[in-house]
N, C-alpha and C positions, 0 to 999 in steps of 0.2 A: 425385449433384447435378452439375450442369453449370455452367460459367462463363457469366454472362450477357453478358460482353464478346465472348469468342472461342468459346464453346461447348466449351472444353476441359474435362478432368476436374479437380473440385475435391477436395483432400484435407484432412482435418482435421489441424491442427497445433496446438501449444500455445505460449502466448507467456506472458512475464512483463512487468508494467510496471516502471518504474525503481524503484518503491517495495516490489516483491516480490509484487504481486497476480498470480496465475495466471489464465489464461483460455484459451478454445479459439477457434479462427478456422478459416476455410476458405481455402486457397490453390490457385489454379489452376497446374496442372502445365505448361501450355502459355505463358500470358502474364504469370504471377506476380501477378495480381489478388488481393488479400486482402479477405475478408469476414468481419465479426464480426456474429453474430445478436444481436437486440435483448435477448434474456435474458441473454447474456454480457455486452453493453454495461451493461446496468442493474445487473447484479451487481457489475462493476467501479465503476461510478459509486457504488453503495451503499457499498462498501468506502472510497472516496475521502471520502465524507461522513462516515463513521464516524471516519477518520482525522483530518479536520480538525475535528471536533466539539469538541475541548478546546483551548483556547489558553492560553498563561501568559505573563507577563512577566518578564524577568530583572531580579533586583534586586541591588544590591551590598551585601554583608555583609562589612565590614572590606576585606580585599585580595582576597576571593573574590567571586564571583557566585553567586546562588541562583535556583531556579526553584520556585515553589509548585505542587504536584500537586493537581489538583481533587478535591474530596471523593468524587465518584463513582469515580474510578480508585483512590483510597486504599481504598475498600471493595472494589472488583472485585478487587484485587491483593493485599488483607488486608496492606497496608503498616503498619507500627508505627513509632511516633516513636523517633528515634535508631537505627533499624535501618540496617545497612551494606548499599549496593547498589553494583553494579558499573557503571561507564560505559564504553561501548564504543564508540569513534570508528568511523563509517562514512562513506561517500562524501558523503552528503546530509544527515548529521544525527549525532546521539548516541543510542544505545540504552541505556535504563536497565534493568537486570536486577536483580531483587529476590530 
């Protein structure tokens, strides 16, 4: 495949979004033009839609804060009442590991 801008050779590369979604794209070896094909773009967009599917409000319980986990996620991850989970601070959020 050749670059539509300069006719240079396009090579396949792998990228990662800030949220950790991997995708492939083509990059020109001559002018550095980058192209993501529509299939890859739709795949990443679908992952973003799934990630944003669930929302929750933060409530105050005594001196602590709490987040309610939607029923669908409780079922999917087989969470149990009073189960201990691990909270992992990350750059752009908190990961909950059951």
